[in-house]
C-alpha positions, 0 to 999 in steps of 0.5 A: 500500499502506498501511505501518506503521513502528515504530522508536523513533529519530525519524531511522529513522521520518522517513527511512523515511516519506519514502522510501516516501511518495516511492514511492506508499505510505501510511505510519503511524509509531509510536514503540513496540510497543503504538502500532504495534499500536493503528495495526494494529488500526485501519487496513488494513496491508500491511506493516510495517517494524519495529525488533526492540527496541521499547519497551512492546512489542518487535518480535518481540512486535508481530509474534506479535500481528499474526500472531495478529490 
């Protein structure tokens, strides 16, 4: 699966990325909601892990955008 992680904490991004990659998934990481939306629009993403509070575009707004895409 291609997974997207959006979180402003580098520690959270790295730990989730390592865990998911070790489980056999391809992982894309974003530091904010706008970057996550750009990644989602340019790759086939099967699942998203995101924080509710993200800079530039909040987690709930990101999920609304993804749902309408």
